[in-house]
N, C-alpha and C positions, 0 to 999 in steps of 0.2 A: 504494500500500500504506500502511496505517495502523499505527502502533506503539501498543502498550498496555503499561503497567507495572502489575503486580499484586503484591500482598503476600500470600504464602501461608504458613500456619503450617508450621514445620519438619517436624512430624509428617506433614503431607499433601503435602509438596513432591514426593517421588519419585512418588507416585501421580499427582499433577496433571501433572507433566512427561510421564509415559508417556501419559496421556490426551491431552494437547494435541499431542504429537508424532504421535499416530495420525491426526490430521487432515491431509489432504494439502495443504490451502491455508494452513497455518500454518508459519511459519519461527520457530524458537526460537533466541534469542540467549542464550547462557549468561551468567549474571551476572558482572560484572567483579569481580576481586579488588581489595580496597582496598590502596592504598599505605600505608606507615607513617604518613605525615602525614594522609592521609584517614581512617585508622582512629582516629588520635588526635583529629581534629576531630569525628568521629562520637561517640566516647566522651565528649568534653567537652559536646557538645550534649545527649546523653542524660542525662548527670550533672546538667546544669543543669535539665533538665525534671524529674528526680527530686527535686532540692532544692526546686523550685517546688511540686511536689505535696506534699512534706512540710510546707512552710510553709502551704499552703492547708489541709491537714489540721489543723495546729496552731491555725489560725484558726477551725476548725469549718466551713469552706466546702465541704469534700469529705470523704468517708469512705474511708479506705484499706482494702484487703483484709487479712484476718487471715493469719497464717502458715499456718493450716490451709487456708484457701481457696487460697493460692498453691500449697501442696503438692498439693492435690487436682487442680489444673490440669495438673500434671506427669504 
């Protein structure tokens, strides 16, 4: 048996899980809950990435989304 890790948008997660569980040859492992230290580590990594993106935007190397674009994605 092979394992696959997927990233699914939150809004599509429930639908995808129902779909994939309907396949008799698939075993679904529920995602692990993060411990406090793992959650802190994940936050720090994501924060570091965000700061790097802001620095690249200030240098003109990338263009960030506007607040309007971010809200329209929600």
